[in-house]
PyMOL CGO cylinders between C-alpha atoms (Angstrom):
from pymol import cmd
from pymol.cgo import CYLINDER

trace = [
    CYLINDER, 15.83, -59.61, 24.38, 12.41, -58.16, 25.04, 0.3, 1, 1, 1, 1, 1, 1,
    CYLINDER, 12.41, -58.16, 25.04, 11.56, -56.50, 28.32, 0.3, 1, 1, 1, 1, 1, 1,
    CYLINDER, 11.56, -56.50, 28.32, 8.24, -55.54, 29.82, 0.3, 1, 1, 1, 1, 1, 1,
    CYLINDER, 8.24, -55.54, 29.82, 7.17, -51.92, 30.18, 0.3, 1, 1, 1, 1, 1, 1,
    CYLINDER, 7.17, -51.92, 30.18, 3.85, -50.96, 31.67, 0.3, 1, 1, 1, 1, 1, 1,
    CYLINDER, 3.85, -50.96, 31.67, 1.98, -47.92, 30.40, 0.3, 1, 1, 1, 1, 1, 1,
    CYLINDER, 1.98, -47.92, 30.40, -1.35, -46.59, 31.56, 0.3, 1, 1, 1, 1, 1, 1,
    CYLINDER, -1.35, -46.59, 31.56, -3.68, -45.66, 28.74, 0.3, 1, 1, 1, 1, 1, 1,
    CYLINDER, -3.68, -45.66, 28.74, -6.89, -43.68, 29.03, 0.3, 1, 1, 1, 1, 1, 1,
    CYLINDER, -6.89, -43.68, 29.03, -9.83, -45.97, 28.23, 0.3, 1, 1, 1, 1, 1, 1,
    CYLINDER, -9.83, -45.97, 28.23, -10.75, -43.91, 25.17, 0.3, 1, 1, 1, 1, 1, 1,
    CYLINDER, -10.75, -43.91, 25.17, -7.26, -44.23, 23.70, 0.3, 1, 1, 1, 1, 1, 1,
    CYLINDER, -7.26, -44.23, 23.70, -7.15, -47.94, 24.49, 0.3, 1, 1, 1, 1, 1, 1,
    CYLINDER, -7.15, -47.94, 24.49, -10.43, -48.41, 22.60, 0.3, 1, 1, 1, 1, 1, 1,
    CYLINDER, -10.43, -48.41, 22.60, -9.15, -46.36, 19.65, 0.3, 1, 1, 1, 1, 1, 1,
    CYLINDER, -9.15, -46.36, 19.65, -5.98, -48.44, 19.49, 0.3, 1, 1, 1, 1, 1, 1,
    CYLINDER, -5.98, -48.44, 19.49, -7.93, -51.70, 19.64, 0.3, 1, 1, 1, 1, 1, 1,
    CYLINDER, -7.93, -51.70, 19.64, -10.24, -50.52, 16.87, 0.3, 1, 1, 1, 1, 1, 1,
    CYLINDER, -10.24, -50.52, 16.87, -7.38, -49.33, 14.67, 0.3, 1, 1, 1, 1, 1, 1,
    CYLINDER, -7.38, -49.33, 14.67, -5.45, -52.56, 15.23, 0.3, 1, 1, 1, 1, 1, 1,
    CYLINDER, -5.45, -52.56, 15.23, -8.49, -54.62, 14.26, 0.3, 1, 1, 1, 1, 1, 1,
    CYLINDER, -8.49, -54.62, 14.26, -8.96, -52.60, 11.06, 0.3, 1, 1, 1, 1, 1, 1,
    CYLINDER, -8.96, -52.60, 11.06, -5.29, -53.14, 10.25, 0.3, 1, 1, 1, 1, 1, 1,
    CYLINDER, -5.29, -53.14, 10.25, -5.57, -56.87, 10.91, 0.3, 1, 1, 1, 1, 1, 1,
    CYLINDER, -5.57, -56.87, 10.91, -3.04, -56.73, 13.73, 0.3, 1, 1, 1, 1, 1, 1,
    CYLINDER, -3.04, -56.73, 13.73, -3.01, -57.48, 17.40, 0.3, 1, 1, 1, 1, 1, 1,
    CYLINDER, -3.01, -57.48, 17.40, -3.18, -54.52, 19.74, 0.3, 1, 1, 1, 1, 1, 1,
    CYLINDER, -3.18, -54.52, 19.74, 0.31, -55.41, 20.94, 0.3, 1, 1, 1, 1, 1, 1,
    CYLINDER, 0.31, -55.41, 20.94, 1.86, -55.40, 17.46, 0.3, 1, 1, 1, 1, 1, 1,
    CYLINDER, 1.86, -55.40, 17.46, -0.01, -52.21, 16.55, 0.3, 1, 1, 1, 1, 1, 1,
    CYLINDER, -0.01, -52.21, 16.55, 1.39, -50.41, 19.61, 0.3, 1, 1, 1, 1, 1, 1,
    CYLINDER, 1.39, -50.41, 19.61, 4.92, -51.72, 18.92, 0.3, 1, 1, 1, 1, 1, 1,
    CYLINDER, 4.92, -51.72, 18.92, 4.76, -50.50, 15.31, 0.3, 1, 1, 1, 1, 1, 1,
    CYLINDER, 4.76, -50.50, 15.31, 3.46, -47.10, 16.40, 0.3, 1, 1, 1, 1, 1, 1,
    CYLINDER, 3.46, -47.10, 16.40, 6.24, -46.67, 18.96, 0.3, 1, 1, 1, 1, 1, 1,
    CYLINDER, 6.24, -46.67, 18.96, 8.86, -47.84, 16.45, 0.3, 1, 1, 1, 1, 1, 1,
    CYLINDER, 8.86, -47.84, 16.45, 7.60, -45.41, 13.81, 0.3, 1, 1, 1, 1, 1, 1,
    CYLINDER, 7.60, -45.41, 13.81, 7.64, -42.51, 16.29, 0.3, 1, 1, 1, 1, 1, 1,
    CYLINDER, 7.64, -42.51, 16.29, 11.17, -43.36, 17.47, 0.3, 1, 1, 1, 1, 1, 1,
    CYLINDER, 11.17, -43.36, 17.47, 12.42, -43.57, 13.86, 0.3, 1, 1, 1, 1, 1, 1,
    CYLINDER, 12.42, -43.57, 13.86, 10.79, -40.24, 13.02, 0.3, 1, 1, 1, 1, 1, 1,
    CYLINDER, 10.79, -40.24, 13.02, 12.48, -38.54, 15.97, 0.3, 1, 1, 1, 1, 1, 1,
    CYLINDER, 12.48, -38.54, 15.97, 15.83, -40.11, 15.03, 0.3, 1, 1, 1, 1, 1, 1,
    CYLINDER, 15.83, -40.11, 15.03, 15.45, -38.81, 11.48, 0.3, 1, 1, 1, 1, 1, 1,
    CYLINDER, 15.45, -38.81, 11.48, 14.54, -35.37, 12.80, 0.3, 1, 1, 1, 1, 1, 1,
    CYLINDER, 14.54, -35.37, 12.80, 17.61, -35.36, 15.04, 0.3, 1, 1, 1, 1, 1, 1,
    CYLINDER, 17.61, -35.36, 15.04, 19.78, -36.31, 12.06, 0.3, 1, 1, 1, 1, 1, 1,
    CYLINDER, 19.78, -36.31, 12.06, 18.20, -33.57, 9.97, 0.3, 1, 1, 1, 1, 1, 1,
    CYLINDER, 18.20, -33.57, 9.97, 18.79, -31.01, 12.72, 0.3, 1, 1, 1, 1, 1, 1,
    CYLINDER, 18.79, -31.01, 12.72, 22.42, -32.10, 13.09, 0.3, 1, 1, 1, 1, 1, 1,
    CYLINDER, 22.42, -32.10, 13.09, 22.94, -31.85, 9.31, 0.3, 1, 1, 1, 1, 1, 1,
    CYLINDER, 22.94, -31.85, 9.31, 21.33, -28.40, 9.22, 0.3, 1, 1, 1, 1, 1, 1,
    CYLINDER, 21.33, -28.40, 9.22, 23.50, -27.21, 12.11, 0.3, 1, 1, 1, 1, 1, 1,
    CYLINDER, 23.50, -27.21, 12.11, 26.65, -28.54, 10.40, 0.3, 1, 1, 1, 1, 1, 1,
    CYLINDER, 26.65, -28.54, 10.40, 25.75, -26.87, 7.11, 0.3, 1, 1, 1, 1, 1, 1,
    CYLINDER, 25.75, -26.87, 7.11, 24.96, -23.57, 8.82, 0.3, 1, 1, 1, 1, 1, 1,
    CYLINDER, 24.96, -23.57, 8.82, 28.28, -23.71, 10.69, 0.3, 1, 1, 1, 1, 1, 1,
    CYLINDER, 28.28, -23.71, 10.69, 30.03, -24.26, 7.35, 0.3, 1, 1, 1, 1, 1, 1,
    CYLINDER, 30.03, -24.26, 7.35, 28.27, -21.23, 5.86, 0.3, 1, 1, 1, 1, 1, 1,
    CYLINDER, 28.27, -21.23, 5.86, 29.22, -19.08, 8.85, 0.3, 1, 1, 1, 1, 1, 1,
    CYLINDER, 29.22, -19.08, 8.85, 32.82, -20.31, 8.67, 0.3, 1, 1, 1, 1, 1, 1,
    CYLINDER, 32.82, -20.31, 8.67, 33.22, -19.81, 4.92, 0.3, 1, 1, 1, 1, 1, 1,
    CYLINDER, 33.22, -19.81, 4.92, 31.04, -16.75, 4.49, 0.3, 1, 1, 1, 1, 1, 1,
    CYLINDER, 31.04, -16.75, 4.49, 29.96, -18.14, 1.11, 0.3, 1, 1, 1, 1, 1, 1,
    CYLINDER, 29.96, -18.14, 1.11, 26.33, -17.42, 0.38, 0.3, 1, 1, 1, 1, 1, 1,
    CYLINDER, 26.33, -17.42, 0.38, 24.10, -16.73, -2.60, 0.3, 1, 1, 1, 1, 1, 1,
    CYLINDER, 24.10, -16.73, -2.60, 21.82, -13.70, -2.55, 0.3, 1, 1, 1, 1, 1, 1,
    CYLINDER, 21.82, -13.70, -2.55, 18.14, -14.68, -2.34, 0.3, 1, 1, 1, 1, 1, 1,
    CYLINDER, 18.14, -14.68, -2.34, 17.32, -12.81, -5.54, 0.3, 1, 1, 1, 1, 1, 1,
    CYLINDER, 17.32, -12.81, -5.54, 19.89, -14.85, -7.48, 0.3, 1, 1, 1, 1, 1, 1,
    CYLINDER, 19.89, -14.85, -7.48, 18.71, -18.09, -5.92, 0.3, 1, 1, 1, 1, 1, 1,
    CYLINDER, 18.71, -18.09, -5.92, 15.09, -17.28, -6.62, 0.3, 1, 1, 1, 1, 1, 1,
    CYLINDER, 15.09, -17.28, -6.62, 15.80, -16.77, -10.33, 0.3, 1, 1, 1, 1, 1, 1,
    CYLINDER, 15.80, -16.77, -10.33, 17.84, -19.97, -10.46, 0.3, 1, 1, 1, 1, 1, 1,
]
cmd.load_cgo(trace, "trace")
């Protein structure tokens, strides 16, 4: 179910959004929704990446298994 959220936009940004939405053939509303959705998905992906990196680093610390940079570079 959709809910209403009010945001205050500077006039310049509002005009930029309206112009970009028109160029994209979208309503301002749908353009803003897509932009917010894309940003949320990007942050979720980043959080997943960070969690994966932390888990892999913890595994390296736990196992002590590493490859010297010189060997990796020549690989």
